[in-house]
C-alpha positions in Angstrom: 112.4 24.5 89.8 109.4 22.3 90.6 109.7 20.3 93.8 107.6 17.1 94.2 106.0 17.0 97.6 106.1 13.5 99.1 104.1 11.8 101.8 107.1 12.0 104.0 107.0 15.8 103.5 103.4 15.9 104.5 104.1 13.9 107.7 106.9 16.3 108.7 104.6 19.2 107.9 101.9 17.6 110.2 104.3 17.5 113.1 105.6 21.0 112.4 109.1 19.8 111.3 109.4 21.7 108.0 111.4 24.8 107.3 109.6 28.0 106.3 110.3 27.5 102.6 109.2 23.9 102.7 106.0 24.9 104.6 105.1 27.3 101.8 105.7 24.7 99.1 103.7 22.1 101.0 100.8 24.4 101.6 100.7 25.4 97.9 100.7 21.7 97.0 97.9 20.9 99.5 95.8 23.7 98.0 96.0 22.2 94.5 96.3 18.4 95.1 93.3 16.5 96.4 95.3 13.3 97.1 97.8 15.2 99.2 94.9 16.9 101.0 93.4 13.5 101.8 96.7 12.2 103.0 97.3 15.3 105.2 93.8 14.9 106.7 94.5 11.3 107.5 97.9 12.1 109.0 96.4 14.9 111.1 93.8 12.5 112.5 96.5 9.9 113.2 98.6 12.5 115.0 95.7 13.7 117.0 94.7 10.1 118.0 98.3 9.4 119.1 98.5 12.6 121.1 95.2 11.7 122.9 96.2 8.1 123.8 96.4 7.3 127.4 98.7 4.4 128.3 99.4 2.9 131.6 101.8 0.2 132.5 100.6 -3.3 133.5 100.3 -3.7 137.3 102.8 -6.5 137.2 105.4 -4.2 135.6 104.9 -1.6 138.3 105.2 -4.2 141.0 108.5 -5.6 139.5 109.9 -2.1 139.3 109.0 -1.3 142.8 110.4 -4.6 144.1 113.7 -4.0 142.2 114.0 -0.5 143.5 113.6 -1.7 147.1 116.1 -4.4 146.6 118.7 -2.1 145.1 118.3 0.4 148.0 119.5 -2.4 150.3 122.7 -2.9 148.2 124.3 0.4 149.2 127.9 -0.3 150.1 130.1 1.8 152.3 
């Protein structure tokens, strides 16, 4: 039986979310299909870029959270 490897399969492979059998099939497809290779390279770059992103909250967001946490600490009932 010949299984068609999809872009979704490549994405799951990129993130290490494929079973052993799937991994073997995907690697065979990558070895013989230039379009899948190109897509895999692109997805690998995207995954690496996302993993290297550094995000910080806006200062206003931090201020609001801190203010809310102080206000809620005063609302402790006995």
